[in-house]
C-alpha positions as CSV (number, residue, x, y, z in Angstrom):
1,X,7.2,8.7,-1.2
2,X,3.5,8.6,-0.5
3,X,2.3,8.1,2.8
4,X,-0.6,5.7,3.9
5,X,-3.3,6.6,6.2
6,X,-3.7,5.4,9.8
7,X,-6.3,3.3,8.7
8,X,-4.7,1.8,5.6
9,X,-1.6,0.8,8.0
10,X,-4.2,-0.7,10.4
11,X,-6.0,-2.9,7.7
12,X,-2.7,-4.3,6.3
13,X,-1.1,-5.2,9.6
14,X,-4.1,-7.1,10.8
15,X,-4.5,-8.9,7.4
16,X,-1.0,-9.9,7.0
17,X,-0.6,-11.0,10.7
18,X,-1.8,-14.4,9.9
19,X,-0.8,-14.6,6.4
20,X,2.9,-13.6,6.7
21,X,3.2,-16.5,9.4
22,X,2.7,-19.2,6.4
23,X,4.3,-17.2,3.4
24,X,5.2,-20.0,1.1
25,X,1.8,-21.7,0.7
26,X,0.1,-18.0,0.2
27,X,3.2,-17.0,-2.4
28,X,2.2,-20.2,-4.2
29,X,-1.3,-19.1,-4.4
30,X,-0.1,-15.9,-5.8
31,X,2.2,-17.2,-8.2
32,X,-0.4,-19.6,-9.6
33,X,-2.8,-16.7,-10.2
34,X,0.1,-14.7,-11.7
35,X,1.1,-17.5,-14.2
36,X,-3.0,-17.7,-14.9
37,X,-2.9,-14.2,-15.8
38,X,0.0,-13.9,-17.8
39,X,1.7,-17.3,-18.6
40,X,4.4,-15.7,-20.7
41,X,6.3,-14.6,-17.2
42,X,6.7,-18.5,-16.5
43,X,9.7,-18.0,-18.9
44,X,11.6,-15.7,-16.6
45,X,11.9,-18.4,-14.2
46,X,15.0,-20.3,-15.5
47,X,16.5,-22.7,-12.8
48,X,18.1,-25.8,-12.7
49,X,14.6,-27.7,-12.6
50,X,12.9,-26.4,-15.8
51,X,10.0,-24.0,-15.2
52,X,8.3,-25.1,-18.5
53,X,5.1,-25.6,-17.0
54,X,3.7,-24.3,-13.7
55,X,3.5,-27.5,-11.6
56,X,7.2,-28.0,-12.1
57,X,8.2,-24.6,-11.6
58,X,6.0,-24.5,-8.5
59,X,7.6,-27.4,-7.1
60,X,11.2,-26.5,-8.0
61,X,13.4,-25.5,-4.7
62,X,14.7,-22.7,-6.3
63,X,11.5,-21.5,-7.4
64,X,10.3,-21.8,-3.7
65,X,13.2,-19.7,-2.7
66,X,12.2,-17.1,-5.0
67,X,8.5,-17.3,-3.5
68,X,9.8,-16.9,-0.3
69,X,11.9,-13.9,-1.1
70,X,8.9,-12.4,-2.5
71,X,6.6,-13.0,0.5
72,X,9.6,-11.8,2.6
73,X,9.6,-8.7,0.5
74,X,5.9,-7.9,1.5
75,X,6.6,-8.5,4.7
76,X,9.5,-5.8,4.8
77,X,6.9,-3.4,3.4
78,X,4.5,-4.2,5.9
79,X,6.9,-4.1,8.9
80,X,8.0,-0.8,7.5
81,X,4.5,0.8,6.9
82,X,5.3,3.9,9.3
83,X,8.8,4.5,7.2
84,X,8.3,3.0,3.9
85,X,10.7,5.6,2.7
86,X,13.7,3.3,4.4
87,X,13.1,0.7,2.2
88,X,13.4,3.2,-1.1
89,X,17.0,2.2,-1.8
90,X,16.5,-1.6,-1.2
91,X,13.1,-1.3,-3.6
92,X,15.2,0.8,-6.5
93,X,17.7,-2.0,-6.3
94,X,14.9,-4.7,-6.4
95,X,13.7,-2.8,-9.7
96,X,17.0,-2.9,-11.6
97,X,17.3,-6.5,-10.7
98,X,14.0,-7.1,-12.4
99,X,14.7,-5.0,-15.2
100,X,17.9,-6.6,-15.5
101,X,16.2,-10.3,-16.0
102,X,13.7,-8.9,-18.7
103,X,10.9,-8.3,-16.6
104,X,8.5,-5.6,-18.2
105,X,7.3,-2.6,-15.8
106,X,3.4,-3.7,-17.1
107,X,4.2,-7.2,-15.3
108,X,4.4,-5.2,-11.9
109,X,0.4,-4.5,-12.5
110,X,-0.2,-8.3,-13.3
111,X,1.6,-9.0,-9.7
112,X,-0.3,-6.6,-8.0
113,X,-3.6,-8.6,-9.4
114,X,-2.2,-11.8,-8.3
115,X,-1.2,-10.2,-4.5
116,X,-4.8,-9.2,-4.4
117,X,-6.3,-12.4,-5.6
118,X,-4.2,-14.3,-2.8
119,X,-5.5,-11.8,-0.3
120,X,-9.1,-12.3,-1.0
121,X,-8.6,-16.3,-1.3
122,X,-6.8,-16.3,2.0
123,X,-8.8,-14.0,3.8
124,X,-12.5,-14.9,2.8
125,X,-15.0,-12.7,4.3
126,X,-12.4,-10.7,5.7
127,X,-11.5,-9.1,2.1
128,X,-13.2,-5.7,2.3
129,X,-13.6,-3.1,-0.5
130,X,-11.5,-0.9,2.3
131,X,-8.9,-3.6,2.9
132,X,-8.5,-3.8,-1.1
133,X,-7.9,-0.3,-1.5
134,X,-5.3,-0.4,1.6
135,X,-3.1,-3.2,-0.1
136,X,-3.4,-1.2,-3.5
137,X,-2.3,1.9,-2.0
138,X,0.7,0.2,-0.2
139,X,1.5,-1.9,-3.7
140,X,1.5,1.3,-5.5
141,X,4.3,2.8,-3.4
142,X,6.5,0.0,-3.9
143,X,6.1,-0.5,-7.2
144,X,6.5,3.4,-7.7
145,X,10.1,2.9,-6.4
146,X,10.8,-0.3,-8.0
147,X,9.7,1.4,-11.2
148,X,12.2,4.1,-10.7
149,X,14.9,1.6,-10.1
150,X,13.8,-0.4,-13.3
151,X,14.0,2.8,-15.3
152,X,17.4,3.6,-13.8
153,X,18.9,0.4,-14.7
154,X,17.7,0.6,-18.3
155,X,19.1,4.3,-18.9
156,X,22.4,2.7,-17.4
157,X,22.2,0.0,-19.7
158,X,21.5,2.0,-22.8
159,X,24.3,4.4,-22.2
């Protein structure tokens, strides 16, 4: 598993400190952007409350629970910047779960774009090129582990 520089860790921690306290609104910004970038992803969210259109989905209690979980995964990654390898099994399993529900690995890149968009909107002038790169570095480590889990699950299903 790759490592982050000390500067990357500092930038990520400092930027997340305030954002992480109010997870759901930031997650809604992220998912709103995600659905703008790839509206087909909306169909992956099948709850009791129909997620046929973005506003219905964003107000669904089940979807809001999912948003909270996604933000907690980001929170866990930020909390474990010094030892991201300890999240390896968790991230592998997360990748397997995403593969099982029909998420394509290409969607991980779209989620990354949506995450960066949320950071930019939330941090304003505090969103710098260095900060963007630090988050990209961390996200690539997380996605790398999830992709390995996704691939392992796909191999298991084809056997």
